[in-house]
Residue, then its C-alpha position, 0 to 999 in steps of 0.5 A: m923082806a921077811s926075817v927068814p927065807t920064803r922061797i925054798e927048793g929041794p927036800v924038806a922036813v916040816i915040823g908041826d906046831v911046837h907050842g913051847q914043847t922044847s923037849q919034843l922038838r929036841e927029839i925031832i931034831a935028833q932024828l933029823a940029824r941022823l938023816p943021810d941027806i940032812h945037809k940038803r934038806w930044808i927044815v920048815f916050822i909051820g908056825d905057833l912056836v909060842d904059847r901053851g907049852p912049858d917053854p916057848a922061850g926055849t923053843v924060839q932059842l932052839y930055832c935060833d941055835l938050829v939056824k947057826q948049825h943048819e943054814k936051811v931053816t925057816w919059820l912060818c908065822g902062825n896066829h900065835e906069833l902074829a898075836m904076840a908080835g901085835t901085842l908087843g908092837l913089833i908089827d905095824a898093826p892099826d890100833y883097832i885090832d886088840f892084839r893085846g886083849r886077844w893074846t893075854h886073855h885067850y891064847n894061853s900066853h902065860t907060858t910065854f911070859e913065864s918062860y922069859g921070866v916075866e909076870h903074865k900080862d907084863v907086856e912091857g917087861l916081856k918086850a924088854a926081856l926078849p933077846e934081840e934075835h927073837i925080836r927080829l924074827l917075830s917082827d917079820l915072819p912070812w905068811g907063806i913059804e913057797h916051794r916048787d912042789y908045795l905051799f906052806v901056810h899056817a892055816g891053809l888057803d880059802r877055796n873060794i878065792p883064786f890062788e894068784t890072789q891069795i899068794r899075792i896077799l900072803r907075800e904082802r902080809d896085810y897087818s890091817l886084817s884083824h884075823p887074816p884067815w890064812l893064819y886063823s881059819k879052822e875051815f880050810i882043813l875041811t874044804g881044801p885049797p882052791t881048784d886052781c892051786p897048783v901044789p899041795v898045801v902044808i898046814g898046821h893050826v888045827p890039831v889032828p890025831k895023826v898027820q893027814f894027807g888028802n884033799d890037796t892038803i897035808a895037815i901036820d899039827t898033832t899036838g895043839g900044844v896040849g898033848g900027843a906026839l910032835s910030828c915032822v913030815l919028810l917031803p917028798e917022801n911023805i915019811v912021818l917022824q914023831s917025838s914019842f917013838s923011834g923010827t919012821a912011818p911011811v904014808e901013801a899019799p897021792v898028791k899032785k905036784r906041778f911047778w908053779w914059779 
């Protein structure tokens, strides 16, 4: 069983890849707190809370603090969380996957180490520095969050594999896969989900200039952890909140919605 809820219902606020941008996340949360229906609304993090930005530890702790105040919160595994968990030995991954080399050399993970007060690449020191709650979460994050009207997956779905096959794999989380495409692929944003997918797929992972609606996909990573405003999308309203300005921007988005579980 995953460390966070994996099946949700009702209105949603889905937040793009935070990547340690804690101050921007605080702005988004402040905007959400002013919504009249926030007590009914799920808050979904699309993954990649860690690395790149200045304060990954603060971002993870802010998530933990938010859970204590608002019970409808959940967190989707991104490729950066998977690499971090694999490096720290928090998941049952085989030895042939070099998570440690990947994460410490190619993922801008130095900000994660620094935010926990540990020298970069001191893996054992980092594991010792992580609070128990952070370890519990990172060791068991889901690959998919299911909603009657949406599916949340960090990178999306493969257009060439039947939907039922992919949803089964997402639920099972096969850690023997070196690069599970649902967390890593940069092509899914272009191709869209398979034709038998019954709902729009909400994704992060690939930075986009603005939130994109279309091709049965909602793409919400507008910073990549390196610049731009952090975005949050209110569903089903298709309203975009951003961290760098006050107010909201409604978007027309004719997307299909059908019950599927």
